[in-house]
GUNUKE-62264 format. One record per atom (N, C-alpha, C): atom name; chain; x, y negated, z. Coordinates in steps of 0.05 Angstrom, whole numbers. Layout:
BEGIN
   atom   chain       xx       yy       zz
     CA       A        X        Y        Z
...
***
This chain:
BEGIN
   atom   chain       xx       yy       zz
      N       A     1076     -944    -1845
     CA       A     1084     -908    -1850
      C       A     1046     -897    -1867
      N       A     1028     -911    -1859
     CA       A     1006     -888    -1874
      C       A     1004     -907    -1910
      N       A     1015     -924    -1909
     CA       A     1020     -928    -1939
      C       A     1031     -924    -1961
      N       A     1056     -901    -1943
     CA       A     1079     -884    -1960
      C       A     1065     -866    -1966
      N       A     1044     -846    -1958
     CA       A     1031     -818    -1964
      C       A     1007     -810    -1965
      N       A     1000     -790    -1981
     CA       A      974     -790    -1995
      C       A      959     -765    -1976
      N       A      973     -756    -1949
     CA       A      957     -745    -1937
      C       A      972     -744    -1906
      N       A      960     -750    -1899
     CA       A      963     -759    -1865
      C       A      954     -741    -1845
      N       A      969     -717    -1829
     CA       A      951     -710    -1809
      C       A      958     -715    -1777
      N       A      939     -724    -1767
     CA       A      939     -733    -1733
      C       A      951     -712    -1716
      N       A      969     -713    -1694
     CA       A      966     -692    -1677
      C       A      946     -692    -1656
      N       A      924     -670    -1656
     CA       A      907     -669    -1634
      C       A      908     -658    -1613
      N       A      936     -632    -1619
     CA       A      938     -615    -1599
      C       A      957     -611    -1582
      N       A      975     -635    -1587
     CA       A     1007     -633    -1569
      C       A      991     -641    -1543
      N       A      996     -643    -1516
     CA       A      997     -654    -1494
      C       A     1008     -675    -1493
      N       A      981     -704    -1479
     CA       A      994     -727    -1484
      C       A     1016     -737    -1475
      N       A     1030     -751    -1488
     CA       A     1050     -774    -1479
      C       A     1057     -796    -1474
      N       A     1058     -790    -1451
     CA       A     1056     -809    -1440
      C       A     1081     -832    -1452
      N       A     1071     -854    -1449
     CA       A     1106     -880    -1459
      C       A     1107     -881    -1485
      N       A     1086     -874    -1503
     CA       A     1081     -878    -1528
      C       A     1053     -901    -1529
      N       A     1056     -897    -1568
     CA       A     1035     -921    -1570
      C       A     1009     -910    -1577
      N       A     1003     -888    -1562
     CA       A      975     -868    -1567
      C       A      959     -883    -1546
      N       A      961     -892    -1525
     CA       A      939     -916    -1513
      C       A      953     -942    -1510
      N       A      960     -949    -1526
     CA       A      983     -981    -1523
      C       A      977     -996    -1548
      N       A      982    -1036    -1552
     CA       A      989    -1038    -1561
      C       A     1002    -1069    -1566
      N       A     1017    -1073    -1584
     CA       A     1031    -1107    -1561
      C       A     1024    -1128    -1585
      N       A     1019    -1140    -1569
     CA       A     1006    -1170    -1597
      C       A     1021    -1199    -1579
      N       A     1032    -1224    -1593
     CA       A     1036    -1238    -1588
      C       A     1027    -1258    -1587
      N       A     1030    -1268    -1552
     CA       A     1031    -1291    -1539
      C       A     1047    -1317    -1541
      N       A     1031    -1341    -1532
     CA       A     1041    -1356    -1525
      C       A     1068    -1362    -1507
      N       A     1061    -1342    -1487
     CA       A     1097    -1347    -1476
      C       A     1113    -1314    -1484
      N       A     1101    -1304    -1500
     CA       A     1126    -1279    -1510
      C       A     1087    -1251    -1509
      N       A     1112    -1224    -1518
     CA       A     1089    -1202    -1517
      C       A     1070    -1195    -1504
      N       A     1059    -1194    -1502
     CA       A     1038    -1183    -1483
      C       A     1031    -1146    -1496
      N       A     1037    -1130    -1472
     CA       A     1029    -1100    -1481
      C       A      990    -1098    -1464
      N       A      975    -1084    -1490
     CA       A      957    -1080    -1479
      C       A      949    -1039    -1477
      N       A      940    -1037    -1452
     CA       A      943    -1015    -1456
      C       A      916    -1010    -1443
      N       A      903     -981    -1452
     CA       A      873     -965    -1454
      C       A      887     -942    -1430
      N       A      875     -952    -1397
     CA       A      858     -937    -1386
      C       A      852     -913    -1384
      N       A      870     -895    -1372
     CA       A      865     -860    -1378
      C       A      851     -848    -1347
      N       A      827     -835    -1353
     CA       A      820     -814    -1328
      C       A      841     -807    -1311
      N       A      847     -805    -1296
     CA       A      872     -793    -1280
      C       A      895     -806    -1286
      N       A      901     -826    -1299
     CA       A      926     -834    -1305
      C       A      936     -823    -1328
      N       A      955     -823    -1334
     CA       A      978     -826    -1360
      C       A     1001     -795    -1348
      N       A      997     -782    -1316
     CA       A     1012     -760    -1322
      C       A      998     -737    -1323
      N       A      980     -739    -1340
     CA       A      968     -709    -1334
      C       A      973     -691    -1351
      N       A      975     -672    -1360
     CA       A      974     -646    -1366
      C       A      958     -639    -1391
      N       A      946     -650    -1402
     CA       A      926     -651    -1417
      C       A      927     -650    -1452
      N       A      907     -641    -1460
     CA       A      919     -637    -1495
      C       A      906     -670    -1500
      N       A      915     -681    -1523
     CA       A      909     -708    -1533
      C       A      887     -713    -1543
      N       A      878     -703    -1552
     CA       A      844     -695    -1556
      C       A      831     -689    -1542
      N       A      840     -679    -1509
     CA       A      816     -671    -1489
      C       A      818     -704    -1468
      N       A      840     -720    -1478
     CA       A      850     -748    -1455
      C       A      825     -761    -1454
      N       A      805     -767    -1438
     CA       A      784     -787    -1430
      C       A      800     -817    -1420
      N       A      786     -825    -1430
     CA       A      781     -862    -1431
      C       A      765     -870    -1414
      N       A      788     -884    -1388
     CA       A      773     -894    -1367
      C       A      751     -931    -1366
      N       A      733     -909    -1367
     CA       A      713     -954    -1377
      C       A      704     -953    -1341
      N       A      711     -942    -1315
     CA       A      710     -955    -1295
      C       A      728     -978    -1291
      N       A      746     -994    -1306
     CA       A      749    -1009    -1309
      C       A      741    -1028    -1336
      N       A      756    -1061    -1330
     CA       A      739    -1077    -1348
      C       A      761    -1076    -1366
      N       A      772    -1064    -1372
     CA       A      796    -1065    -1400
      C       A      784    -1071    -1428
      N       A      771    -1072    -1440
     CA       A      762    -1073    -1453
      C       A      750    -1105    -1463
      N       A      739    -1119    -1440
     CA       A      733    -1146    -1442
      C       A      765    -1173    -1437
      N       A      778    -1147    -1421
     CA       A      806    -1155    -1420
      C       A      819    -1158    -1443
      N       A      821    -1141    -1457
     CA       A      827    -1141    -1485
      C       A      818    -1157    -1505
      N       A      793    -1155    -1511
     CA       A      785    -1171    -1524
      C       A      789    -1204    -1521
      N       A      793    -1207    -1488
     CA       A      796    -1248    -1494
      C       A      822    -1251    -1487
      N       A      848    -1224    -1487
     CA       A      877    -1229    -1492
      C       A      880    -1235    -1526
      N       A      853    -1218    -1533
     CA       A      858    -1228    -1569
      C       A      855    -1252    -1578
      N       A      830    -1256    -1576
     CA       A      816    -1277    -1574
      C       A      839    -1295    -1568
      N       A      841    -1295    -1548
     CA       A      872    -1320    -1540
      C       A      890    -1329    -1555
      N       A      898    -1299    -1574
     CA       A      924    -1306    -1581
      C       A      911    -1314    -1605
      N       A      906    -1302    -1624
     CA       A      894    -1302    -1650
      C       A      864    -1332    -1663
      N       A      853    -1334    -1645
     CA       A      825    -1341    -1651
      C       A      835    -1365    -1666
      N       A      862    -1382    -1676
     CA       A      866    -1396    -1689
      C       A      888    -1387    -1711
      N       A      887    -1356    -1716
     CA       A      903    -1343    -1739
      C       A      885    -1350    -1770
      N       A      899    -1358    -1784
     CA       A      882    -1353    -1813
      C       A      868    -1342    -1810
      N       A      860    -1307    -1803
     CA       A      842    -1295    -1819
      C       A      831    -1277    -1796
      N       A      832    -1302    -1762
     CA       A      817    -1278    -1745
      C       A      791    -1273    -1754
      N       A      778    -1295    -1757
     CA       A      738    -1303    -1764
      C       A      734    -1283    -1796
      N       A      756    -1272    -1803
     CA       A      744    -1247    -1832
      C       A      753    -1219    -1809
      N       A      776    -1215    -1796
     CA       A      773    -1191    -1789
      C       A      769    -1182    -1744
      N       A      761    -1208    -1740
     CA       A      756    -1198    -1710
      C       A      723    -1186    -1706
      N       A      708    -1192    -1726
     CA       A      685    -1177    -1721
      C       A      696    -1151    -1720
      N       A      706    -1140    -1734
     CA       A      715    -1105    -1740
      C       A      735    -1103    -1719
      N       A      748    -1109    -1703
     CA       A      757    -1110    -1687
      C       A      741    -1111    -1658
      N       A      724    -1127    -1653
     CA       A      708    -1127    -1641
      C       A      704    -1098    -1629
      N       A      683    -1080    -1664
     CA       A      672    -1076    -1651
      C       A      682    -1047    -1651
      N       A      703    -1033    -1654
     CA       A      722    -1018    -1652
      C       A      722    -1024    -1617
      N       A      730    -1053    -1612
     CA       A      739    -1049    -1583
      C       A      715    -1052    -1565
      N       A      688    -1052    -1570
     CA       A      680    -1057    -1552
      C       A      665    -1022    -1553
      N       A      667    -1002    -1568
     CA       A      646     -982    -1566
      C       A      661     -966    -1544
      N       A      645     -954    -1539
     CA       A      646     -930    -1511
      C       A      650     -901    -1517
      N       A      687     -903    -1532
     CA       A      690     -875    -1539
      C       A      697     -856    -1514
      N       A      698     -839    -1517
     CA       A      695     -815    -1487
      C       A      724     -801    -1488
      N       A      736     -803    -1510
     CA       A      760     -796    -1515
      C       A      780     -817    -1536
      N       A      809     -822    -1526
     CA       A      823     -836    -1529
      C       A      839     -822    -1555
      N       A      838     -797    -1563
     CA       A      843     -783    -1599
      C       A      818     -796    -1617
      N       A      792     -789    -1612
     CA       A      779     -802    -1620
      C       A      768     -838    -1632
      N       A      778     -855    -1605
     CA       A      788     -882    -1612
      C       A      804     -884    -1633
      N       A      821     -871    -1636
     CA       A      843     -885    -1647
      C       A      849     -882    -1673
      N       A      832     -850    -1674
     CA       A      821     -839    -1709
      C       A      804     -870    -1716
      N       A      785     -864    -1707
     CA       A      768     -894    -1711
      C       A      781     -925    -1726
      N       A      793     -921    -1712
     CA       A      821     -941    -1716
      C       A      836     -940    -1736
      N       A      846     -912    -1734
     CA       A      854     -904    -1764
      C       A      832     -913    -1794
      N       A      817     -907    -1783
     CA       A      802     -914    -1819
      C       A      792     -930    -1815
      N       A      785     -945    -1799
     CA       A      782     -970    -1807
      C       A      809     -993    -1816
      N       A      838     -984    -1807
     CA       A      846    -1001    -1826
      C       A      857     -982    -1845
      N       A      849     -956    -1848
     CA       A      852     -945    -1885
      C       A      829     -963    -1901
      N       A      801     -964    -1896
     CA       A      795     -985    -1902
      C       A      799    -1014    -1915
      N       A      804    -1021    -1892
     CA       A      809    -1056    -1890
      C       A      828    -1056    -1907
      N       A      849    -1039    -1909
     CA       A      879    -1041    -1919
      C       A      877    -1035    -1950
      N       A      859    -1020    -1957
     CA       A      845    -1006    -1986
      C       A      873     -980    -1988
      N       A      873     -975    -1967
     CA       A      898     -946    -1965
      C       A      888     -915    -1985
      N       A      907     -914    -1993
     CA       A      892     -888    -2015
      C       A      901     -855    -2005
      N       A      902     -859    -1970
     CA       A      907     -824    -1957
      C       A      887     -819    -1947
      N       A      893     -796    -1946
     CA       A      865     -773    -1935
      C       A      871     -773    -1910
      N       A      860     -771    -1890
     CA       A      867     -772    -1865
      C       A      859     -749    -1847
      N       A      872     -731    -1834
     CA       A      861     -705    -1822
      C       A      868     -703    -1796
      N       A      872     -678    -1784
     CA       A      880     -686    -1763
      C       A      885     -646    -1759
      N       A      912     -644    -1741
     CA       A      915     -617    -1728
      C       A      897     -604    -1715
      N       A      893     -573    -1724
     CA       A      884     -546    -1703
      C       A      891     -533    -1692
      N       A      923     -540    -1686
     CA       A      936     -521    -1671
      C       A      970     -539    -1670
      N       A      979     -535    -1649
     CA       A     1000     -554    -1638
      C       A     1027     -530    -1653
      N       A     1044     -548    -1672
     CA       A     1066     -543    -1677
      C       A     1096     -553    -1669
      N       A     1111     -548    -1651
     CA       A     1134     -566    -1647
      C       A     1152     -577    -1670
      N       A     1154     -566    -1690
     CA       A     1165     -585    -1712
      C       A     1159     -580    -1742
      N       A     1155     -593    -1759
     CA       A     1142     -598    -1782
      C       A     1165     -592    -1797
      N       A     1164     -582    -1811
     CA       A     1180     -580    -1834
      C       A     1181     -566    -1862
      N       A     1182     -581    -1887
     CA       A     1184     -572    -1914
      C       A     1183     -599    -1934
      N       A     1196     -588    -1960
     CA       A     1192     -610    -1975
      C       A     1172     -624    -1976
      N       A     1179     -655    -1978
     CA       A     1154     -681    -1971
      C       A     1137     -673    -1944
      N       A     1142     -670    -1926
     CA       A     1133     -665    -1899
      C       A     1149     -688    -1887
      N       A     1143     -709    -1864
     CA       A     1157     -724    -1850
      C       A     1139     -718    -1824
      N       A     1149     -716    -1806
     CA       A     1137     -708    -1781
      C       A     1151     -738    -1755
      N       A     1119     -757    -1758
     CA       A     1130     -778    -1745
      C       A     1113     -781    -1725
      N       A     1110     -756    -1703
     CA       A     1096     -751    -1693
      C       A     1102     -775    -1658
      N       A     1137     -778    -1662
     CA       A     1157     -788    -1635
      C       A     1162     -811    -1657
      N       A     1174     -822    -1678
     CA       A     1189     -842    -1691
      C       A     1188     -867    -1679
      N       A     1160     -877    -1673
     CA       A     1168     -900    -1659
      C       A     1147     -904    -1627
      N       A     1162     -911    -1614
     CA       A     1154     -903    -1576
      C       A     1164     -927    -1564
      N       A     1151     -942    -1552
     CA       A     1152     -972    -1528
      C       A     1186     -974    -1526
      N       A     1204     -946    -1519
     CA       A     1229     -953    -1510
      C       A     1255     -961    -1540
      N       A     1232     -962    -1560
     CA       A     1258     -956    -1587
      C       A     1242     -973    -1612
      N       A     1214     -984    -1602
     CA       A     1203     -990    -1626
      C       A     1216    -1023    -1647
      N       A     1229    -1044    -1630
     CA       A     1252    -1061    -1631
      C       A     1278    -1053    -1633
      N       A     1272    -1030    -1650
     CA       A     1307    -1020    -1656
      C       A     1316    -1022    -1682
      N       A     1290    -1025    -1699
     CA       A     1288    -1031    -1730
      C       A     1282    -1052    -1744
      N       A     1292    -1078    -1735
     CA       A     1283    -1106    -1750
      C       A     1285    -1096    -1776
      N       A     1310    -1088    -1785
     CA       A     1314    -1091    -1816
      C       A     1291    -1080    -1828
      N       A     1278    -1061    -1828
     CA       A     1247    -1045    -1828
      C       A     1227    -1060    -1834
      N       A     1234    -1090    -1826
     CA       A     1204    -1118    -1818
      C       A     1209    -1130    -1840
      N       A     1193    -1135    -1855
     CA       A     1173    -1150    -1877
      C       A     1164    -1174    -1863
      N       A     1194    -1201    -1854
     CA       A     1177    -1230    -1840
      C       A     1145    -1229    -1855
      N       A     1134    -1251    -1837
     CA       A     1116    -1262    -1859
      C       A     1108    -1276    -1816
      N       A     1090    -1298    -1824
     CA       A     1080    -1323    -1812
      C       A     1069    -1311    -1780
      N       A     1076    -1323    -1760
     CA       A     1066    -1316    -1737
      C       A     1055    -1333    -1719
      N       A     1033    -1328    -1702
     CA       A     1020    -1353    -1689
      C       A     1043    -1366    -1681
      N       A     1053    -1360    -1653
     CA       A     1068    -1368    -1639
      C       A     1105    -1373    -1642
      N       A     1113    -1367    -1677
     CA       A     1134    -1360    -1681
      C       A     1156    -1389    -1673
      N       A     1134    -1409    -1673
     CA       A     1157    -1429    -1666
      C       A     1160    -1438    -1635
      N       A     1147    -1419    -1615
     CA       A     1160    -1417    -1590
      C       A     1169    -1398    -1573
      N       A     1167    -1368    -1590
     CA       A     1172    -1357    -1579
      C       A     1197    -1344    -1596
      N       A     1186    -1341    -1620
     CA       A     1218    -1332    -1647
      C       A     1193    -1314    -1652
      N       A     1207    -1299    -1675
     CA       A     1200    -1285    -1693
      C       A     1198    -1256    -1682
      N       A     1175    -1239    -1673
     CA       A     1174    -1215    -1661
      C       A     1162    -1201    -1683
      N       A     1181    -1175    -1689
     CA       A     1181    -1156    -1713
      C       A     1168    -1138    -1683
      N       A     1154    -1120    -1707
     CA       A     1144    -1091    -1695
      C       A     1116    -1101    -1675
      N       A     1103    -1113    -1682
     CA       A     1075    -1119    -1660
      C       A     1060    -1096    -1676
      N       A     1030    -1104    -1662
     CA       A     1006    -1084    -1674
      C       A      998    -1108    -1695
      N       A      989    -1075    -1719
     CA       A      979    -1098    -1739
      C       A      954    -1103    -1736
      N       A      938    -1111    -1718
     CA       A      926    -1130    -1717
      C       A      947    -1167    -1716
      N       A      963    -1164    -1709
     CA       A      989    -1186    -1712
      C       A      978    -1205    -1747
      N       A      988    -1179    -1749
     CA       A      994    -1181    -1775
      C       A      967    -1188    -1810
      N       A      952    -1169    -1792
     CA       A      924    -1174    -1805
      C       A      907    -1208    -1798
      N       A      915    -1216    -1775
     CA       A      905    -1247    -1778
      C       A      924    -1266    -1785
      N       A      943    -1250    -1780
     CA       A      963    -1277    -1790
      C       A      963    -1282    -1826
      N       A      964    -1255    -1836
     CA       A      970    -1255    -1858
      C       A      951    -1241    -1885
      N       A      940    -1233    -1873
     CA       A      898    -1234    -1886
      C       A      911    -1211    -1912
      N       A      898    -1218    -1933
     CA       A      911    -1206    -1953
      C       A      926    -1200    -1955
      N       A      947    -1213    -1955
     CA       A      980    -1209    -1966
      C       A      995    -1189    -1949
      N       A      971    -1186    -1928
     CA       A      989    -1154    -1926
      C       A      973    -1137    -1926
      N       A      951    -1128    -1936
     CA       A      939    -1107    -1944
      C       A      952    -1103    -1978
      N       A      978    -1084    -1972
     CA       A      991    -1073    -1991
      C       A      984    -1068    -2019
***
C-alpha cells in the first residue's frame, strides 16, 4: 500500500483498535502460520489513544519473537541481509506502540526504497474523503486479511512445500524470501 502513494499519514489520534495489526503480524512456520503479538500494558481492552498505548516490557516477548523469526527464516535466501535491521528494530525498548510502528515503517521505506512521505495525524477525523485520499485505517484486519488472495503476487516461501502458499503474511516473509525482487 505504501508504494502506491506519495504521502501517507498514520492515524495517531484514534482510540486503540483491538483485533487489528497495530500490535501483531503473521509469519509462516513449518507447521503453519504463527501470530506474533506485542503485549500491551493493561491489555488490549483499554480506551486510550493509539499514540499513548504502552508496550509491556515485563514479558519476554522480544526474545520469543526473535527466536520465532529466526526459526522460521534463518534458511531463507535473504535472511542474513535483512536480519540485522529486523533484530535491531525488535530489540529496541520503545515505550509506545505507535512509536515502534512508525520506526518499523520508516525502516521499511528505506530498505524498499519507497518515495513516500510519511506523517502522522494531529487530530482524529472519523472519515477521510476527497480526491486522491484513501482511508485505509481498517482495510486489513486479522479477521479479513485472507479474503483478498487475488491481490497477491505469489513468490517463493520457505515452507510452501509443507503448508502451501500463504497469502498476506508479514512483509518479513517477503523480504527474507524474495529479497531485492520484493523491493518494489
